[in-house]
C-alpha positions in Angstrom: 0.0 0.0 0.0 1.0 3.6 -0.5 1.8 5.7 2.6 -0.7 8.3 1.4 -3.4 5.7 1.5 -2.5 4.8 5.1 -2.4 8.4 6.1 -5.9 9.1 4.6 -7.3 6.1 6.4 -5.6 7.1 9.7 -6.9 10.7 9.5 -10.4 9.6 8.6 -10.4 7.1 11.5 -9.0 9.7 13.9 -11.8 12.1 13.0 -14.4 9.3 13.3 -13.0 8.2 16.7 -12.9 11.8 18.0 -16.6 12.3 17.1 -17.8 8.9 18.3 -15.8 8.3 21.4 -17.9 7.9 24.5 -16.3 9.1 27.8 -18.8 7.2 29.9 -17.4 3.8 28.8 -14.5 2.3 30.7 -12.1 2.7 27.7 -9.2 5.0 27.0 -9.3 7.0 23.8 -5.9 5.6 22.8 -7.2 2.1 23.1 -10.4 3.0 21.1 -8.3 4.7 18.4 -5.7 1.9 18.1 -8.3 -0.8 17.8 -10.2 1.3 15.2 -7.1 1.9 13.2 -6.1 -1.7 13.2 -9.5 -2.8 12.0 -9.6 -0.1 9.3 -6.1 -1.1 8.0 -6.9 -4.8 7.9 -10.3 -4.2 6.2 -8.7 -1.8 3.6 -5.8 -4.3 2.9 -8.3 -7.1 2.4 -10.3 -5.1 -0.1 -7.2 -3.9 -1.9 -5.7 -7.4 -2.3 -8.9 -9.3 -2.9 -8.9 -8.4 -6.5 -5.3 -9.3 -7.0 -6.0 -12.9 -6.0 -8.6 -13.4 -8.7 -7.7 -14.6 -12.1 -9.5 -12.0 -14.1 -8.1 -9.6 -16.8 -7.5 -6.0 -15.8 -7.0 -2.8 -17.8 -4.0 -0.5 -17.4 -5.9 1.3 -14.5 -6.4 -2.0 -12.6 -10.1 -2.2 -13.3 -11.6 -5.6 -14.2 -12.2 -6.0 -17.9 -15.7 -7.3 -18.8 -17.2 -9.0 -21.9 -20.3 -7.9 -23.8 -22.5 -9.5 -21.2 -20.8 -7.5 -18.5 -19.2 -10.6 -16.9 -15.5 -10.5 -15.9 -13.1 -11.9 -18.4 -11.6 -14.9 -16.6 -8.0 -15.9 -17.3 -8.0 -19.7 -17.6 -5.8 -21.8 -15.3 -2.6 -23.3 -16.9 -1.3 -26.7 -16.0 2.1 -28.3 -16.8 0.4 -31.0 -18.8 -1.5 -28.6 -20.9 -0.8 -29.2 -24.6 1.1 -26.7 -26.8 0.1 -26.2 -30.4 -2.5 -28.0 -32.5 -0.9 -31.5 -32.5 -1.0 -31.8 -28.7 2.1 -34.0 -28.4 4.1 -31.3 -26.6 3.2 -30.0 -23.2 4.2 -26.9 -21.2 6.1 -29.2 -18.8 8.2 -30.5 -21.7 9.5 -27.0 -22.3 10.8 -26.5 -18.7 14.6 -27.3 -18.5 15.4 -30.4 -16.5 17.4 -30.3 -13.3 20.7 -30.9 -14.9 20.4 -27.8 -17.1 19.3 -25.7 -14.2 22.3 -26.9 -12.2 24.6 -25.9 -15.1 23.1 -22.4 -15.1 23.3 -22.0 -11.3 26.8 -23.7 -10.9 28.9 -22.7 -13.9 32.1 -24.7 -14.6 34.4 -21.9 -13.4 32.9 -22.3 -9.9 34.7 -25.6 -9.5 38.1 -23.9 -9.6 37.0 -21.6 -6.8 35.8 -24.5 -4.8 39.1 -26.3 -5.4 41.0 -23.2 -4.3 38.9 -23.0 -1.1 39.4 -26.7 -0.4 43.2 -26.4 -0.9 43.4 -23.8 1.8 41.7 -26.1 4.4 43.7 -28.2 6.8 44.6 -31.7 5.5 42.1 -33.5 7.7 39.2 -31.3 6.6 40.2 -31.8 3.0 40.1 -35.5 3.4 36.7 -35.4 5.0 35.3 -33.3 2.2 36.8 -35.6 -0.4 35.2 -38.6 1.3 31.9 -36.8 1.4 32.1 -35.8 -2.2 32.9 -39.4 -3.1 29.6 -40.5 -1.5 31.0 -42.2 1.6 28.6 -42.7 4.4 28.9 -41.2 7.8 30.4 -44.3 9.5 33.1 -44.6 6.8 34.0 -41.0 7.2 34.2 -41.3 11.0 36.4 -44.4 10.6 38.7 -42.6 8.2 38.7 -39.5 10.5 39.8 -41.7 13.5 42.5 -43.4 11.5 43.8 -40.1 10.1 43.9 -38.6 13.6 45.8 -41.6 15.0 48.3 -41.5 12.0 48.8 -37.8 12.6 49.6 -38.4 16.3 52.1 -41.1 15.5 54.0 -38.8 13.2 
């Protein structure tokens, strides 16, 4: 929401509360005002966002577009298995890159040299554990290697 909208709501609510506050009730004005402001902000937010959750077409001013019968123009839901084209043998899901392609985009090849440089700066024991983990060793094997590496280090 815009700050101006909140200020307008706040000033209108303040005027309303000042005019309708009843001193005879066991309530402070601050409590009455804060509760009224909270309710007004929540109500306004609900009305403002309600239209954004609907799948209807809108014009450049945000107003709902309507057809000749004055009904809202509904945007149809799209599913991954929806066919593309007239033949129907290709779906939207077929056009999404698979995980391997996404990983290539996220982790480019030059990243491996940075990782190798980082690993090279680690202590020898940490490097060994990382290599075992990267090779797919399970936790017990890594712990066993860790213990044997520590005992070999102490002997030297």
